[in-house]
C-alpha positions in Angstrom: -340.9 159.2 -53.0 -343.5 161.8 -52.8 -344.4 164.0 -55.7 -340.9 165.1 -56.0 -340.1 164.4 -60.0 -338.2 161.5 -60.4 -335.7 162.9 -63.0 -332.2 163.9 -62.5 -331.2 166.5 -64.7 -334.4 168.6 -65.8 -337.4 168.5 -63.7 -341.2 168.4 -65.4 -344.7 169.1 -64.0 -343.1 171.6 -62.1 -344.7 175.6 -61.8 -342.0 177.6 -64.8 -340.8 179.5 -62.0 -341.1 183.2 -62.5 -337.8 184.5 -60.7 -334.2 184.5 -61.9 -333.3 183.1 -65.1 -336.7 181.8 -66.2 -338.3 185.3 -65.5 -337.9 186.3 -69.3 -340.0 184.1 -71.0 -343.7 185.2 -70.5 -345.9 182.2 -71.7 -348.8 184.0 -71.5 -348.3 187.0 -73.4 -345.5 185.2 -75.7 -346.0 181.7 -76.0 -342.8 179.7 -77.8 -343.8 176.6 -79.8 -339.9 175.8 -79.4 -340.5 175.3 -76.1 -344.2 174.8 -74.8 -345.6 174.7 -71.4 -348.9 173.1 -70.1 -351.2 175.1 -68.5 -352.8 174.3 -65.0 -356.3 176.1 -66.2 -356.1 176.0 -69.9 -359.4 178.2 -70.0 -357.4 180.9 -68.3 -353.8 181.0 -69.0 -351.2 182.8 -66.3 -347.5 183.0 -65.7 -347.9 181.4 -62.5 -350.4 178.7 -64.2 -347.5 177.4 -66.4 -346.2 174.5 -65.6 -342.7 172.5 -67.2 -343.6 169.0 -69.3 -341.7 166.4 -70.9 -343.4 168.0 -74.2 -341.7 171.7 -73.4 -337.9 170.0 -74.2 -338.6 166.5 -76.8 -340.9 165.6 -79.0 -343.5 163.4 -78.6 -342.6 161.3 -81.7 -339.1 161.6 -82.0 -336.9 163.9 -83.5 -333.6 164.1 -85.6 -332.1 165.9 -82.8 -330.7 163.4 -79.9 -332.8 162.5 -77.0 -336.2 163.7 -79.1 -335.4 166.9 -78.0 -336.9 169.6 -79.9 -333.4 171.4 -80.6 -330.1 170.2 -81.2 -328.8 170.4 -77.6 -325.0 170.2 -78.9 -325.4 173.3 -80.3 -326.3 175.4 -77.4 -323.8 177.5 -76.4 -324.2 179.6 -73.1 -322.9 182.5 -72.8 -323.4 183.8 -76.4 -325.4 186.6 -75.6 -326.9 187.0 -79.2 -328.3 183.2 -78.6 -332.1 182.5 -78.2 -334.4 179.3 -78.5 -334.0 176.1 -77.2 -333.1 175.9 -73.9 -333.2 179.8 -73.8 -336.0 179.7 -74.0 -337.0 179.3 -70.5 -333.6 179.7 -69.1 -333.5 183.5 -70.5 -329.7 184.2 -68.3 -328.0 181.5 -69.7 -327.6 183.1 -73.5 
């Protein structure tokens, strides 16, 4: 299967893209604990070293939200320009 993520719905263990809908999230200067990222080099975090991981979206010991998500996905509405947080932390152009 190679090095591709086995997940169909959302990839993990990949670099957070810095173009397109992801360009608005700068975890180096505006880190979000709601949608945390991992770092390739924790001593020198950089935008190109930000990595989407399972814990970017899910809580490790469960949550009150479906699928152990950090937020209630059922309340996420794409296209509502005033929306922020949750999925929209990384997917900045979908809010």
